[in-house]
Kinemage of the C-alpha trace (Angstrom):
@kinemage 1
@onewidth
@group {chain A} dominant
@subgroup {mainchain}
@vectorlist {calphas} color= white
{ca unk a 1} P 63.721 -16.035 -84.168
{ca unk a 2} L 67.306 -14.902 -84.896
{ca unk a 3} L 68.502 -16.271 -81.523
{ca unk a 4} L 67.006 -19.692 -82.235
{ca unk a 5} L 68.755 -19.888 -85.617
{ca unk a 6} L 72.053 -18.866 -84.005
{ca unk a 7} L 71.680 -21.558 -81.321
{ca unk a 8} L 70.838 -24.134 -83.984
{ca unk a 9} L 73.906 -23.139 -86.018
{ca unk a 10} L 76.120 -23.344 -82.911
{ca unk a 11} L 74.720 -26.785 -82.011
{ca unk a 12} L 75.273 -28.047 -85.554
{ca unk a 13} L 78.771 -26.569 -85.546
{ca unk a 14} L 79.483 -28.257 -82.194
{ca unk a 15} L 78.240 -31.619 -83.526
{ca unk a 16} L 80.411 -31.211 -86.648
{ca unk a 17} L 83.484 -30.398 -84.521
{ca unk a 18} L 82.868 -33.453 -82.321
{ca unk a 19} L 82.402 -35.644 -85.415
{ca unk a 20} L 85.669 -34.350 -86.915
{ca unk a 21} L 87.492 -34.966 -83.624
{ca unk a 22} L 86.123 -38.535 -83.464
{ca unk a 23} L 87.279 -39.189 -87.040
{ca unk a 24} L 90.740 -37.744 -86.349
{ca unk a 25} L 91.080 -39.651 -83.066
{ca unk a 26} L 89.965 -42.944 -84.598
{ca unk a 27} L 92.214 -42.509 -87.629
{ca unk a 28} L 95.258 -41.648 -85.508
{ca unk a 29} L 94.528 -44.569 -83.176
{ca unk a 30} L 94.405 -46.968 -86.112
{ca unk a 31} L 97.672 -45.596 -87.507
{ca unk a 32} L 99.334 -45.980 -84.106
{ca unk a 33} L 98.183 -49.589 -83.733
{ca unk a 34} L 99.144 -50.457 -87.315
{ca unk a 35} L 102.638 -49.035 -86.745
{ca unk a 36} L 102.898 -51.031 -83.508
{ca unk a 37} L 102.200 -54.374 -85.226
{ca unk a 38} L 104.510 -53.479 -88.129
{ca unk a 39} L 107.286 -52.753 -85.652
{ca unk a 40} L 106.560 -56.009 -83.826
{ca unk a 41} L 106.835 -57.865 -87.135
{ca unk a 42} L 110.206 -56.187 -87.751
{ca unk a 43} L 111.395 -57.698 -84.447
{ca unk a 44} L 110.304 -61.165 -85.612
{ca unk a 45} L 112.111 -60.542 -88.900
{ca unk a 46} L 115.385 -59.748 -87.088
{ca unk a 47} L 115.211 -62.981 -85.080
{ca unk a 48} L 114.236 -65.099 -88.098
{ca unk a 49} L 117.198 -63.703 -90.040
{ca unk a 50} L 119.499 -64.605 -87.152
{ca unk a 51} L 117.986 -68.109 -87.091
{ca unk a 52} L 118.469 -68.515 -90.836
{ca unk a 53} L 122.072 -67.267 -90.604
{ca unk a 54} L 122.929 -69.855 -87.915
{ca unk a 55} L 121.622 -72.858 -89.844
{ca unk a 56} L 124.352 -73.130 -92.553
{ca unk a 57} L 127.015 -73.222 -89.795
{ca unk a 58} L 125.010 -75.883 -87.971
{ca unk a 59} L 124.793 -77.999 -91.133
{ca unk a 60} L 128.522 -77.551 -91.858
{ca unk a 61} L 129.379 -78.723 -88.364
{ca unk a 62} L 127.021 -81.696 -88.599
{ca unk a 63} L 128.230 -82.627 -92.095
{ca unk a 64} L 131.526 -84.018 -90.794
{ca unk a 65} L 129.699 -86.409 -88.464
{ca unk a 66} L 126.604 -87.224 -90.522
{ca unk a 67} L 128.200 -88.348 -93.775
{ca unk a 68} L 125.507 -90.976 -94.309
{ca unk a 69} L 122.676 -88.556 -93.586
{ca unk a 70} L 123.095 -86.317 -96.615
{ca unk a 71} L 119.349 -86.334 -97.358
{ca unk a 72} L 118.509 -84.804 -93.963
{ca unk a 73} L 121.211 -82.145 -94.287
{ca unk a 74} L 120.003 -81.218 -97.776
{ca unk a 75} L 116.411 -81.020 -96.487
{ca unk a 76} L 117.534 -78.601 -93.755
{ca unk a 77} L 119.304 -76.347 -96.266
{ca unk a 78} L 116.341 -76.417 -98.680
{ca unk a 79} L 113.905 -75.596 -95.872
{ca unk a 80} L 116.207 -72.834 -94.637
{ca unk a 81} L 116.442 -71.313 -98.126
{ca unk a 82} L 112.651 -71.481 -98.560
{ca unk a 83} L 112.138 -69.826 -95.164
{ca unk a 84} L 114.702 -67.115 -95.917
{ca unk a 85} L 113.066 -66.410 -99.277
{ca unk a 86} L 109.628 -66.216 -97.646
{ca unk a 87} L 111.016 -63.937 -94.914
{ca unk a 88} L 112.527 -61.518 -97.417
{ca unk a 89} L 109.226 -61.250 -99.295
{ca unk a 90} L 106.924 -61.078 -96.277
{ca unk a 91} L 104.923 -58.038 -95.295
{ca unk a 92} L 102.659 -58.073 -92.254
{ca unk a 93} L 100.092 -56.230 -94.382
{ca unk a 94} L 99.842 -59.067 -96.913
{ca unk a 95} L 97.959 -62.147 -95.630
{ca unk a 96} L 99.197 -64.427 -98.431
{ca unk a 97} L 102.839 -63.554 -97.791
{ca unk a 98} L 102.332 -64.098 -94.063
{ca unk a 99} L 100.778 -67.522 -94.709
{ca unk a 100} L 103.738 -68.448 -96.929
{ca unk a 101} L 106.165 -67.330 -94.231
{ca unk a 102} L 104.363 -69.316 -91.537
{ca unk a 103} L 104.310 -72.435 -93.727
{ca unk a 104} L 108.018 -72.074 -94.577
{ca unk a 105} L 108.953 -71.557 -90.925
{ca unk a 106} L 106.854 -74.565 -89.933
{ca unk a 107} L 108.673 -76.687 -92.524
{ca unk a 108} L 112.047 -75.457 -91.309
{ca unk a 109} L 111.158 -76.207 -87.701
{ca unk a 110} L 110.129 -79.715 -88.678
{ca unk a 111} L 113.375 -80.594 -90.499
{ca unk a 112} L 115.472 -78.979 -87.769
{ca unk a 113} L 113.687 -81.207 -85.283
{ca unk a 114} L 114.629 -84.226 -87.401
{ca unk a 115} L 118.264 -83.063 -87.515
{ca unk a 116} L 118.445 -82.686 -83.738
{ca unk a 117} L 116.756 -86.048 -83.207
{ca unk a 118} L 119.275 -87.597 -85.581
{ca unk a 119} L 122.203 -85.951 -83.809
{ca unk a 120} L 121.195 -87.799 -80.633
{ca unk a 121} L 122.407 -91.016 -82.299
{ca unk a 122} L 125.885 -89.527 -82.845
{ca unk a 123} L 127.564 -88.921 -79.468
{ca unk a 124} L 130.638 -87.337 -81.093
{ca unk a 125} L 128.440 -84.782 -82.858
{ca unk a 126} L 126.354 -84.160 -79.773
{ca unk a 127} L 129.468 -83.416 -77.711
{ca unk a 128} L 131.212 -81.336 -80.395
{ca unk a 129} L 131.949 -77.845 -79.048
{ca unk a 130} L 130.787 -76.050 -82.225
{ca unk a 131} L 127.584 -78.081 -82.357
{ca unk a 132} L 126.855 -77.378 -78.689
{ca unk a 133} L 127.447 -73.647 -79.146
{ca unk a 134} L 125.359 -73.446 -82.328
{ca unk a 135} L 122.553 -75.454 -80.720
{ca unk a 136} L 122.583 -73.118 -77.733
{ca unk a 137} L 122.493 -70.022 -79.967
{ca unk a 138} L 119.702 -71.524 -82.036
{ca unk a 139} L 117.692 -72.359 -78.917
{ca unk a 140} L 118.170 -68.809 -77.633
{ca unk a 141} L 117.066 -67.438 -80.998
{ca unk a 142} L 114.023 -69.732 -81.030
{ca unk a 143} L 113.029 -68.314 -77.646
{ca unk a 144} L 113.437 -64.759 -78.961
{ca unk a 145} L 111.324 -65.637 -82.007
{ca unk a 146} L 108.634 -66.943 -79.658
{ca unk a 147} L 108.626 -63.755 -77.568
{ca unk a 148} L 108.646 -61.551 -80.692
{ca unk a 149} L 105.781 -63.567 -82.166
{ca unk a 150} L 103.775 -63.125 -78.958
{ca unk a 151} L 104.359 -59.343 -79.001
{ca unk a 152} L 103.363 -59.221 -82.675
{ca unk a 153} L 100.180 -61.229 -82.080
{ca unk a 154} L 99.258 -58.971 -79.145
{ca unk a 155} L 99.744 -55.888 -81.358
{ca unk a 156} L 97.724 -57.455 -84.201
{ca unk a 157} L 94.904 -58.351 -81.807
{ca unk a 158} L 94.738 -54.776 -80.485
{ca unk a 159} L 94.731 -53.410 -84.045
{ca unk a 160} L 92.078 -55.870 -85.277
{ca unk a 161} L 89.883 -55.123 -82.263
{ca unk a 162} L 90.080 -51.407 -83.062
{ca unk a 163} L 89.238 -51.991 -86.744
{ca unk a 164} L 86.149 -53.984 -85.721
{ca unk a 165} L 84.902 -51.716 -82.905
{ca unk a 166} L 82.385 -48.933 -83.399
{ca unk a 167} L 82.941 -46.122 -84.462
{ca unk a 168} L 86.529 -46.819 -85.536
{ca unk a 169} L 85.290 -49.630 -87.809
{ca unk a 170} L 83.642 -46.964 -89.991
{ca unk a 171} L 86.902 -45.000 -90.180
{ca unk a 172} L 88.830 -48.228 -90.871
{ca unk a 173} L 86.513 -48.962 -93.791
{ca unk a 174} L 86.719 -45.403 -95.142
{ca unk a 175} L 90.530 -45.332 -95.058
{ca unk a 176} L 91.161 -48.976 -96.034
{ca unk a 177} L 92.553 -50.261 -92.737
{ca unk a 178} L 92.271 -54.007 -93.333
{ca unk a 179} L 92.576 -56.820 -90.799
{ca unk a 180} L 96.078 -58.008 -90.006
{ca unk a 181} L 96.926 -61.699 -89.779
{ca unk a 182} L 98.278 -63.383 -86.656
{ca unk a 183} L 101.624 -65.186 -86.838
{ca unk a 184} L 100.387 -68.606 -85.786
{ca unk a 185} L 102.184 -71.870 -85.245
{ca unk a 186} L 101.754 -73.728 -88.506
{ca unk a 187} L 102.860 -77.243 -87.622
{ca unk a 188} L 101.722 -79.724 -84.995
{ca unk a 189} L 105.376 -80.403 -84.140
{ca unk a 190} L 105.802 -76.792 -82.979
{ca unk a 191} L 102.703 -77.046 -80.787
{ca unk a 192} L 103.878 -80.102 -78.911
{ca unk a 193} L 105.271 -79.745 -75.411
{ca unk a 194} L 109.003 -80.364 -75.200
{ca unk a 195} L 110.042 -82.811 -72.507
{ca unk a 196} L 113.478 -82.169 -71.060
{ca unk a 197} L 115.049 -85.227 -69.430
{ca unk a 198} L 118.129 -85.216 -67.275
{ca unk a 199} L 119.927 -88.552 -66.899
């Protein structure tokens, strides 16, 4: 009888150890994935800051050529300021802040598109060395934002999958690991394919 009790105790102890190891492994996995998407968001933040820092120089350069287009230039600066404010307040752990950031970035992208379309009508502006350099830097930064956003969304997807999969979903619920939000394109203009034409 004593041997049976000892075996039962050892089995229960083994089950408890396995359960503890599963909890620890799931918890640590969630922490690792959460840190990965937070780091990915930090990379987006760096590129958005660079983008926002380039825009005032772009507007200053354009101002000399677009004297009659003051409304567009003011719209660019207002959208830039709104995007910068949203960026400074954004946390990847706060869905509302992320939605505000995406909306502000979508608005900025839209008015920048209008500015570049407008600059096509001003050959002197289009051929200005400063404008060409700033446009090139901005395009490069836009590409980096796109790559950083893709890395962030991949990290968020991995994290969200882990928070929804059994048994880590139980651990996620116990330790308040909430779903993260994807950084999605928020305007139809950003989704459209860009056609490059060479004359």
